[in-house]
mmCIF file as gemmi writes it, N, C-alpha and C atoms, coordinates in Angstrom:
data_model
loop_
_atom_site.group_PDB
_atom_site.id
_atom_site.type_symbol
_atom_site.label_atom_id
_atom_site.label_alt_id
_atom_site.label_comp_id
_atom_site.label_asym_id
_atom_site.label_entity_id
_atom_site.label_seq_id
_atom_site.pdbx_PDB_ins_code
_atom_site.Cartn_x
_atom_site.Cartn_y
_atom_site.Cartn_z
_atom_site.occupancy
_atom_site.B_iso_or_equiv
_atom_site.pdbx_formal_charge
_atom_site.auth_seq_id
_atom_site.auth_asym_id
_atom_site.pdbx_PDB_model_num
ATOM 1 N N . MET Axp A 1 ? 45.44 65.165 296.421 1 0 ? 1 A 1
ATOM 2 C CA . MET Axp A 1 ? 45.789 66.409 297.073 1 0 ? 1 A 1
ATOM 3 C C . MET Axp A 1 ? 45.015 67.543 296.392 1 0 ? 1 A 1
ATOM 4 N N . ARG Axp A 2 ? 44.349 68.374 297.18 1 0 ? 2 A 1
ATOM 5 C CA . ARG Axp A 2 ? 43.482 69.417 296.625 1 0 ? 2 A 1
ATOM 6 C C . ARG Axp A 2 ? 44.205 70.722 296.343 1 0 ? 2 A 1
ATOM 7 N N . ASN Axp A 3 ? 45.247 71.062 297.051 1 0 ? 3 A 1
ATOM 8 C CA . ASN Axp A 3 ? 46.023 72.281 296.793 1 0 ? 3 A 1
ATOM 9 C C . ASN Axp A 3 ? 45.164 73.528 296.641 1 0 ? 3 A 1
ATOM 10 N N . GLY Axp A 4 ? 44.187 73.703 297.495 1 0 ? 4 A 1
ATOM 11 C CA . GLY Axp A 4 ? 43.353 74.896 297.467 1 0 ? 4 A 1
ATOM 12 C C . GLY Axp A 4 ? 42.169 74.824 296.527 1 0 ? 4 A 1
ATOM 13 N N . SER Axp A 5 ? 42.027 73.781 295.756 1 0 ? 5 A 1
ATOM 14 C CA . SER Axp A 5 ? 40.9 73.628 294.839 1 0 ? 5 A 1
ATOM 15 C C . SER Axp A 5 ? 39.66 73.164 295.592 1 0 ? 5 A 1
ATOM 16 N N . LEU Axp A 6 ? 38.518 73.455 295.026 1 0 ? 6 A 1
ATOM 17 C CA . LEU Axp A 6 ? 37.276 72.918 295.581 1 0 ? 6 A 1
ATOM 18 C C . LEU Axp A 6 ? 37.245 71.416 295.391 1 0 ? 6 A 1
ATOM 19 N N . ALA Axp A 7 ? 36.598 70.744 296.311 1 0 ? 7 A 1
ATOM 20 C CA . ALA Axp A 7 ? 36.403 69.297 296.204 1 0 ? 7 A 1
ATOM 21 C C . ALA Axp A 7 ? 35.032 69.025 295.606 1 0 ? 7 A 1
ATOM 22 N N . LEU Axp A 8 ? 34.835 67.831 295.146 1 0 ? 8 A 1
ATOM 23 C CA . LEU Axp A 8 ? 33.548 67.435 294.586 1 0 ? 8 A 1
ATOM 24 C C . LEU Axp A 8 ? 32.429 67.642 295.601 1 0 ? 8 A 1
ATOM 25 N N . ALA Axp A 9 ? 32.701 67.409 296.863 1 0 ? 9 A 1
ATOM 26 C CA . ALA Axp A 9 ? 31.701 67.599 297.913 1 0 ? 9 A 1
ATOM 27 C C . ALA Axp A 9 ? 31.239 69.058 297.998 1 0 ? 9 A 1
ATOM 28 N N . ASP Axp A 10 ? 32.048 70 297.502 1 0 ? 10 A 1
ATOM 29 C CA . ASP Axp A 10 ? 31.72 71.422 297.537 1 0 ? 10 A 1
ATOM 30 C C . ASP Axp A 10 ? 30.904 71.87 296.329 1 0 ? 10 A 1
ATOM 31 N N . TYR Axp A 11 ? 30.668 70.99 295.38 1 0 ? 11 A 1
ATOM 32 C CA . TYR Axp A 11 ? 29.982 71.374 294.143 1 0 ? 11 A 1
ATOM 33 C C . TYR Axp A 11 ? 28.558 71.822 294.457 1 0 ? 11 A 1
ATOM 34 N N . PRO Axp A 12 ? 28.148 72.973 293.926 1 0 ? 12 A 1
ATOM 35 C CA . PRO Axp A 12 ? 26.832 73.526 294.238 1 0 ? 12 A 1
ATOM 36 C C . PRO Axp A 12 ? 25.725 72.987 293.333 1 0 ? 12 A 1
ATOM 37 N N . GLY Axp A 13 ? 25.156 71.888 293.687 1 0 ? 13 A 1
ATOM 38 C CA . GLY Axp A 13 ? 24.062 71.33 292.891 1 0 ? 13 A 1
ATOM 39 C C . GLY Axp A 13 ? 24.1 69.822 292.895 1 0 ? 13 A 1
ATOM 40 N N . ASP Axp A 14 ? 23.037 69.242 292.369 1 0 ? 14 A 1
ATOM 41 C CA . ASP Axp A 14 ? 22.921 67.787 292.316 1 0 ? 14 A 1
ATOM 42 C C . ASP Axp A 14 ? 23.403 67.2 291 1 0 ? 14 A 1
ATOM 43 N N . VAL Axp A 15 ? 23.595 68.061 290.002 1 0 ? 15 A 1
ATOM 44 C CA . VAL Axp A 15 ? 24.066 67.629 288.688 1 0 ? 15 A 1
ATOM 45 C C . VAL Axp A 15 ? 25.295 68.457 288.329 1 0 ? 15 A 1
ATOM 46 N N . VAL Axp A 16 ? 26.331 67.786 287.843 1 0 ? 16 A 1
ATOM 47 C CA . VAL Axp A 16 ? 27.574 68.435 287.437 1 0 ? 16 A 1
ATOM 48 C C . VAL Axp A 16 ? 27.55 68.55 285.914 1 0 ? 16 A 1
ATOM 49 N N . TYR Axp A 17 ? 27.664 69.777 285.415 1 0 ? 17 A 1
ATOM 50 C CA . TYR Axp A 17 ? 27.644 70.044 283.974 1 0 ? 17 A 1
ATOM 51 C C . TYR Axp A 17 ? 29.046 70.402 283.498 1 0 ? 17 A 1
ATOM 52 N N . ILE Axp A 18 ? 29.462 69.786 282.393 1 0 ? 18 A 1
ATOM 53 C CA . ILE Axp A 18 ? 30.763 70.048 281.794 1 0 ? 18 A 1
ATOM 54 C C . ILE Axp A 18 ? 30.546 70.359 280.314 1 0 ? 18 A 1
ATOM 55 N N . THR Axp A 19 ? 31.203 71.397 279.812 1 0 ? 19 A 1
ATOM 56 C CA . THR Axp A 19 ? 31.143 71.722 278.394 1 0 ? 19 A 1
ATOM 57 C C . THR Axp A 19 ? 32.538 72.075 277.886 1 0 ? 19 A 1
ATOM 58 N N . CYS Axp A 20 ? 32.713 71.929 276.585 1 0 ? 20 A 1
ATOM 59 C CA . CYS Axp A 20 ? 33.937 72.367 275.928 1 0 ? 20 A 1
ATOM 60 C C . CYS Axp A 20 ? 33.522 73.143 274.689 1 0 ? 20 A 1
ATOM 61 N N . GLU Axp A 21 ? 33.782 74.44 274.694 1 0 ? 21 A 1
ATOM 62 C CA . GLU Axp A 21 ? 33.423 75.276 273.555 1 0 ? 21 A 1
ATOM 63 C C . GLU Axp A 21 ? 34.325 75.009 272.355 1 0 ? 21 A 1
ATOM 64 N N . ARG Axp A 22 ? 35.497 74.467 272.565 1 0 ? 22 A 1
ATOM 65 C CA . ARG Axp A 22 ? 36.425 74.206 271.453 1 0 ? 22 A 1
ATOM 66 C C . ARG Axp A 22 ? 35.975 73.042 270.582 1 0 ? 22 A 1
ATOM 67 N N . CYS Axp A 23 ? 35.492 71.98 271.213 1 0 ? 23 A 1
ATOM 68 C CA . CYS Axp A 23 ? 35.101 70.809 270.415 1 0 ? 23 A 1
ATOM 69 C C . CYS Axp A 23 ? 33.588 70.585 270.399 1 0 ? 23 A 1
ATOM 70 N N . GLY Axp A 24 ? 32.85 71.34 271.207 1 0 ? 24 A 1
ATOM 71 C CA . GLY Axp A 24 ? 31.395 71.234 271.208 1 0 ? 24 A 1
ATOM 72 C C . GLY Axp A 24 ? 30.834 70.1 272.055 1 0 ? 24 A 1
ATOM 73 N N . ARG Axp A 25 ? 31.691 69.388 272.767 1 0 ? 25 A 1
ATOM 74 C CA . ARG Axp A 25 ? 31.201 68.287 273.601 1 0 ? 25 A 1
ATOM 75 C C . ARG Axp A 25 ? 30.645 68.828 274.902 1 0 ? 25 A 1
ATOM 76 N N . SER Axp A 26 ? 29.692 68.115 275.447 1 0 ? 26 A 1
ATOM 77 C CA . SER Axp A 26 ? 29.132 68.477 276.747 1 0 ? 26 A 1
ATOM 78 C C . SER Axp A 26 ? 28.618 67.218 277.422 1 0 ? 26 A 1
ATOM 79 N N . GLY Axp A 27 ? 28.442 67.316 278.722 1 0 ? 27 A 1
ATOM 80 C CA . GLY Axp A 27 ? 27.923 66.178 279.464 1 0 ? 27 A 1
ATOM 81 C C . GLY Axp A 27 ? 27.399 66.62 280.812 1 0 ? 27 A 1
ATOM 82 N N . ARG Axp A 28 ? 26.614 65.763 281.408 1 0 ? 28 A 1
ATOM 83 C CA . ARG Axp A 28 ? 26.108 66.03 282.752 1 0 ? 28 A 1
ATOM 84 C C . ARG Axp A 28 ? 26.153 64.724 283.528 1 0 ? 28 A 1
ATOM 85 N N . TYR Axp A 29 ? 26.456 64.873 284.809 1 0 ? 29 A 1
ATOM 86 C CA . TYR Axp A 29 ? 26.656 63.72 285.679 1 0 ? 29 A 1
ATOM 87 C C . TYR Axp A 29 ? 25.963 63.979 287.002 1 0 ? 29 A 1
ATOM 88 N N . ARG Axp A 30 ? 25.335 62.97 287.551 1 0 ? 30 A 1
ATOM 89 C CA . ARG Axp A 30 ? 24.722 63.094 288.869 1 0 ? 30 A 1
ATOM 90 C C . ARG Axp A 30 ? 25.832 63.17 289.914 1 0 ? 30 A 1
ATOM 91 N N . LEU Axp A 31 ? 25.715 64.139 290.803 1 0 ? 31 A 1
ATOM 92 C CA . LEU Axp A 31 ? 26.726 64.355 291.831 1 0 ? 31 A 1
ATOM 93 C C . LEU Axp A 31 ? 26.914 63.115 292.695 1 0 ? 31 A 1
ATOM 94 N N . ASP Axp A 32 ? 25.832 62.491 293.116 1 0 ? 32 A 1
ATOM 95 C CA . ASP Axp A 32 ? 25.965 61.314 293.982 1 0 ? 32 A 1
ATOM 96 C C . ASP Axp A 32 ? 26.69 60.168 293.281 1 0 ? 32 A 1
ATOM 97 N N . GLY Axp A 33 ? 26.481 60.009 291.976 1 0 ? 33 A 1
ATOM 98 C CA . GLY Axp A 33 ? 27.182 58.979 291.22 1 0 ? 33 A 1
ATOM 99 C C . GLY Axp A 33 ? 28.672 59.266 291.113 1 0 ? 33 A 1
ATOM 100 N N . LEU Axp A 34 ? 29.021 60.545 290.925 1 0 ? 34 A 1
ATOM 101 C CA . LEU Axp A 34 ? 30.432 60.919 290.853 1 0 ? 34 A 1
ATOM 102 C C . LEU Axp A 34 ? 31.121 60.726 292.195 1 0 ? 34 A 1
ATOM 103 N N . ILE Axp A 35 ? 30.424 61.061 293.272 1 0 ? 35 A 1
ATOM 104 C CA . ILE Axp A 35 ? 30.993 60.859 294.61 1 0 ? 35 A 1
ATOM 105 C C . ILE Axp A 35 ? 31.23 59.38 294.864 1 0 ? 35 A 1
ATOM 106 N N . GLU Axp A 36 ? 30.288 58.552 294.438 1 0 ? 36 A 1
ATOM 107 C CA . GLU Axp A 36 ? 30.456 57.106 294.609 1 0 ? 36 A 1
ATOM 108 C C . GLU Axp A 36 ? 31.641 56.594 293.788 1 0 ? 36 A 1
ATOM 109 N N . ARG Axp A 37 ? 31.8 57.133 292.611 1 0 ? 37 A 1
ATOM 110 C CA . ARG Axp A 37 ? 32.854 56.669 291.696 1 0 ? 37 A 1
ATOM 111 C C . ARG Axp A 37 ? 34.247 57.207 292.046 1 0 ? 37 A 1
ATOM 112 N N . PHE Axp A 38 ? 34.34 58.504 292.408 1 0 ? 38 A 1
ATOM 113 C CA . PHE Axp A 38 ? 35.633 59.143 292.608 1 0 ? 38 A 1
ATOM 114 C C . PHE Axp A 38 ? 35.923 59.549 294.049 1 0 ? 38 A 1
ATOM 115 N N . GLY Axp A 39 ? 34.897 59.576 294.89 1 0 ? 39 A 1
ATOM 116 C CA . GLY Axp A 39 ? 35.063 60.013 296.27 1 0 ? 39 A 1
ATOM 117 C C . GLY Axp A 39 ? 34.777 61.5 296.399 1 0 ? 39 A 1
ATOM 118 N N . ALA Axp A 40 ? 34.266 61.903 297.549 1 0 ? 40 A 1
ATOM 119 C CA . ALA Axp A 40 ? 33.858 63.29 297.785 1 0 ? 40 A 1
ATOM 120 C C . ALA Axp A 40 ? 35.035 64.246 297.866 1 0 ? 40 A 1
ATOM 121 N N . ASP Axp A 41 ? 36.229 63.739 298.154 1 0 ? 41 A 1
ATOM 122 C CA . ASP Axp A 41 ? 37.394 64.602 298.34 1 0 ? 41 A 1
ATOM 123 C C . ASP Axp A 41 ? 38.198 64.86 297.073 1 0 ? 41 A 1
ATOM 124 N N . ILE Axp A 42 ? 37.792 64.302 295.927 1 0 ? 42 A 1
ATOM 125 C CA . ILE Axp A 42 ? 38.561 64.55 294.713 1 0 ? 42 A 1
ATOM 126 C C . ILE Axp A 42 ? 38.485 66.039 294.363 1 0 ? 42 A 1
ATOM 127 N N . ALA Axp A 43 ? 39.618 66.612 294 1 0 ? 43 A 1
ATOM 128 C CA . ALA Axp A 43 ? 39.661 68.013 293.597 1 0 ? 43 A 1
ATOM 129 C C . ALA Axp A 43 ? 38.969 68.163 292.245 1 0 ? 43 A 1
ATOM 130 N N . LEU Axp A 44 ? 38.241 69.248 292.067 1 0 ? 44 A 1
ATOM 131 C CA . LEU Axp A 44 ? 37.499 69.444 290.827 1 0 ? 44 A 1
ATOM 132 C C . LEU Axp A 44 ? 38.396 69.448 289.586 1 0 ? 44 A 1
ATOM 133 N N . PRO Axp A 45 ? 39.596 70.039 289.614 1 0 ? 45 A 1
ATOM 134 C CA . PRO Axp A 45 ? 40.459 69.923 288.428 1 0 ? 45 A 1
ATOM 135 C C . PRO Axp A 45 ? 40.833 68.475 288.106 1 0 ? 45 A 1
ATOM 136 N N . ASP Axp A 46 ? 41.035 67.664 289.128 1 0 ? 46 A 1
ATOM 137 C CA . ASP Axp A 46 ? 41.344 66.249 288.903 1 0 ? 46 A 1
ATOM 138 C C . ASP Axp A 46 ? 40.138 65.515 288.327 1 0 ? 46 A 1
ATOM 139 N N . LEU Axp A 47 ? 38.957 65.852 288.807 1 0 ? 47 A 1
ATOM 140 C CA . LEU Axp A 47 ? 37.737 65.24 288.279 1 0 ? 47 A 1
ATOM 141 C C . LEU Axp A 47 ? 37.547 65.629 286.818 1 0 ? 47 A 1
ATOM 142 N N . LEU Axp A 48 ? 37.761 66.889 286.485 1 0 ? 48 A 1
ATOM 143 C CA . LEU Axp A 48 ? 37.627 67.339 285.108 1 0 ? 48 A 1
ATOM 144 C C . LEU Axp A 48 ? 38.59 66.577 284.202 1 0 ? 48 A 1
ATOM 145 N N . MET Axp A 49 ? 39.806 66.383 284.666 1 0 ? 49 A 1
ATOM 146 C CA . MET Axp A 49 ? 40.799 65.642 283.897 1 0 ? 49 A 1
ATOM 147 C C . MET Axp A 49 ? 40.342 64.194 283.664 1 0 ? 49 A 1
ATOM 148 N N . ALA Axp A 50 ? 39.704 63.591 284.664 1 0 ? 50 A 1
ATOM 149 C CA . ALA Axp A 50 ? 39.239 62.21 284.541 1 0 ? 50 A 1
ATOM 150 C C . ALA Axp A 50 ? 38.041 62.094 283.608 1 0 ? 50 A 1
ATOM 151 N N . LEU Axp A 51 ? 37.157 63.1 283.614 1 0 ? 51 A 1
ATOM 152 C CA . LEU Axp A 51 ? 35.928 63.021 282.826 1 0 ? 51 A 1
ATOM 153 C C . LEU Axp A 51 ? 36.095 63.512 281.393 1 0 ? 51 A 1
ATOM 154 N N . ALA Axp A 52 ? 36.896 64.517 281.186 1 0 ? 52 A 1
ATOM 155 C CA . ALA Axp A 52 ? 37.055 65.12 279.865 1 0 ? 52 A 1
ATOM 156 C C . ALA Axp A 52 ? 38.209 64.46 279.136 1 0 ? 52 A 1
ATOM 157 N N . THR Axp A 53 ? 37.997 63.272 278.638 1 0 ? 53 A 1
ATOM 158 C CA . THR Axp A 53 ? 39.037 62.57 277.898 1 0 ? 53 A 1
ATOM 159 C C . THR Axp A 53 ? 39.079 63.14 276.485 1 0 ? 53 A 1
ATOM 160 N N . CYS Axp A 54 ? 40.133 63.844 276.193 1 0 ? 54 A 1
ATOM 161 C CA . CYS Axp A 54 ? 40.246 64.591 274.956 1 0 ? 54 A 1
ATOM 162 C C . CYS Axp A 54 ? 41.683 64.52 274.472 1 0 ? 54 A 1
ATOM 163 N N . GLU Axp A 55 ? 41.871 64.369 273.155 1 0 ? 55 A 1
ATOM 164 C CA . GLU Axp A 55 ? 43.234 64.327 272.636 1 0 ? 55 A 1
ATOM 165 C C . GLU Axp A 55 ? 43.948 65.665 272.801 1 0 ? 55 A 1
ATOM 166 N N . ARG Axp A 56 ? 43.211 66.739 273.026 1 0 ? 56 A 1
ATOM 167 C CA . ARG Axp A 56 ? 43.815 68.052 273.253 1 0 ? 56 A 1
ATOM 168 C C . ARG Axp A 56 ? 44.34 68.215 274.676 1 0 ? 56 A 1
ATOM 169 N N . ARG Axp A 57 ? 44.031 67.296 275.546 1 0 ? 57 A 1
ATOM 170 C CA . ARG Axp A 57 ? 44.423 67.407 276.954 1 0 ? 57 A 1
ATOM 171 C C . ARG Axp A 57 ? 45.934 67.588 277.099 1 0 ? 57 A 1
ATOM 172 N N . SER Axp A 58 ? 46.722 66.987 276.227 1 0 ? 58 A 1
ATOM 173 C CA . SER Axp A 58 ? 48.172 67.102 276.337 1 0 ? 58 A 1
ATOM 174 C C . SER Axp A 58 ? 48.783 68.024 275.277 1 0 ? 58 A 1
ATOM 175 N N . ASP Axp A 59 ? 47.96 68.671 274.459 1 0 ? 59 A 1
ATOM 176 C CA . ASP Axp A 59 ? 48.438 69.581 273.42 1 0 ? 59 A 1
ATOM 177 C C . ASP Axp A 59 ? 48.376 71.007 273.948 1 0 ? 59 A 1
ATOM 178 N N . PHE Axp A 60 ? 49.516 71.526 274.408 1 0 ? 60 A 1
ATOM 179 C CA . PHE Axp A 60 ? 49.523 72.838 275.043 1 0 ? 60 A 1
ATOM 180 C C . PHE Axp A 60 ? 49.394 73.981 274.042 1 0 ? 60 A 1
ATOM 181 N N . SER Axp A 61 ? 49.556 73.709 272.746 1 0 ? 61 A 1
ATOM 182 C CA . SER Axp A 61 ? 49.372 74.766 271.751 1 0 ? 61 A 1
ATOM 183 C C . SER Axp A 61 ? 47.887 74.945 271.416 1 0 ? 61 A 1
ATOM 184 N N . ARG Axp A 62 ? 47.086 73.899 271.579 1 0 ? 62 A 1
ATOM 185 C CA . ARG Axp A 62 ? 45.633 73.948 271.376 1 0 ? 62 A 1
ATOM 186 C C . ARG Axp A 62 ? 44.964 73.168 272.508 1 0 ? 62 A 1
ATOM 187 N N . PRO Axp A 63 ? 44.985 73.694 273.723 1 0 ? 63 A 1
ATOM 188 C CA . PRO Axp A 63 ? 44.521 72.915 274.871 1 0 ? 63 A 1
ATOM 189 C C . PRO Axp A 63 ? 43.018 72.654 274.871 1 0 ? 63 A 1
ATOM 190 N N . CYS Axp A 64 ? 42.653 71.633 275.587 1 0 ? 64 A 1
ATOM 191 C CA . CYS Axp A 64 ? 41.25 71.298 275.81 1 0 ? 64 A 1
ATOM 192 C C . CYS Axp A 64 ? 40.581 72.461 276.541 1 0 ? 64 A 1
ATOM 193 N N . GLY Axp A 65 ? 39.338 72.75 276.183 1 0 ? 65 A 1
ATOM 194 C CA . GLY Axp A 65 ? 38.617 73.86 276.808 1 0 ? 65 A 1
ATOM 195 C C . GLY Axp A 65 ? 37.524 73.404 277.757 1 0 ? 65 A 1
ATOM 196 N N . ALA Axp A 66 ? 37.579 72.158 278.21 1 0 ? 66 A 1
ATOM 197 C CA . ALA Axp A 66 ? 36.538 71.646 279.104 1 0 ? 66 A 1
ATOM 198 C C . ALA Axp A 66 ? 36.502 72.438 280.402 1 0 ? 66 A 1
ATOM 199 N N . ARG Axp A 67 ? 35.286 72.703 280.859 1 0 ? 67 A 1
ATOM 200 C CA . ARG Axp A 67 ? 35.1 73.458 282.102 1 0 ? 67 A 1
ATOM 201 C C . ARG Axp A 67 ? 33.782 73.057 282.739 1 0 ? 67 A 1
ATOM 202 N N . PHE Axp A 68 ? 33.666 73.385 284.026 1 0 ? 68 A 1
ATOM 203 C CA . PHE Axp A 68 ? 32.419 73.146 284.739 1 0 ? 68 A 1
ATOM 204 C C . PHE Axp A 68 ? 31.498 74.324 284.426 1 0 ? 68 A 1
ATOM 205 N N . THR Axp A 69 ? 30.451 74.076 283.689 1 0 ? 69 A 1
ATOM 206 C CA . THR Axp A 69 ? 29.566 75.128 283.2 1 0 ? 69 A 1
ATOM 207 C C . THR Axp A 69 ? 28.966 75.934 284.348 1 0 ? 69 A 1
ATOM 208 N N . ASP Axp A 70 ? 28.467 75.278 285.366 1 0 ? 70 A 1
ATOM 209 C CA . ASP Axp A 70 ? 27.829 75.976 286.482 1 0 ? 70 A 1
ATOM 210 C C . ASP Axp A 70 ? 28.81 76.844 287.266 1 0 ? 70 A 1
ATOM 211 N N . LEU Axp A 71 ? 30.021 76.388 287.439 1 0 ? 71 A 1
ATOM 212 C CA . LEU Axp A 71 ? 31.001 77.161 288.182 1 0 ? 71 A 1
ATOM 213 C C . LEU Axp A 71 ? 31.474 78.361 287.385 1 0 ? 71 A 1
ATOM 214 N N . ALA Axp A 72 ? 31.608 78.23 286.078 1 0 ? 72 A 1
ATOM 215 C CA . ALA Axp A 72 ? 32.05 79.346 285.251 1 0 ? 72 A 1
ATOM 216 C C . ALA Axp A 72 ? 30.996 80.447 285.246 1 0 ? 72 A 1
ATOM 217 N N . ALA Axp A 73 ? 29.726 80.081 285.315 1 0 ? 73 A 1
ATOM 218 C CA . ALA Axp A 73 ? 28.656 81.079 285.33 1 0 ? 73 A 1
ATOM 219 C C . ALA Axp A 73 ? 28.645 81.869 286.624 1 0 ? 73 A 1
ATOM 220 N N . ARG Axp A 74 ? 29.168 81.3 287.698 1 0 ? 74 A 1
ATOM 221 C CA . ARG Axp A 74 ? 29.191 81.963 289.007 1 0 ? 74 A 1
ATOM 222 C C . ARG Axp A 74 ? 30.363 82.911 289.157 1 0 ? 74 A 1
ATOM 223 N N . ALA Axp A 75 ? 31.388 82.758 288.333 1 0 ? 75 A 1
ATOM 224 C CA . ALA Axp A 75 ? 32.617 83.565 288.458 1 0 ? 75 A 1
ATOM 225 C C . ALA Axp A 75 ? 32.416 84.98 287.946 1 0 ? 75 A 1
């Protein structure tokens, strides 16, 4: 369920970039590979949760800072 979030199919570009300023991790994924793996309709927050496996994901006092780098630059 997307609940108003953008879907992977809406991602602007052929490569999806993810970074976390808190832990310094980063990664990039080919859009077509992600669509094949997760489907074009997956909501971007759900995709981020699946890709950014971090022990901080469930620590609400020091949460994970993973974000889509390209989307944050557009905001």
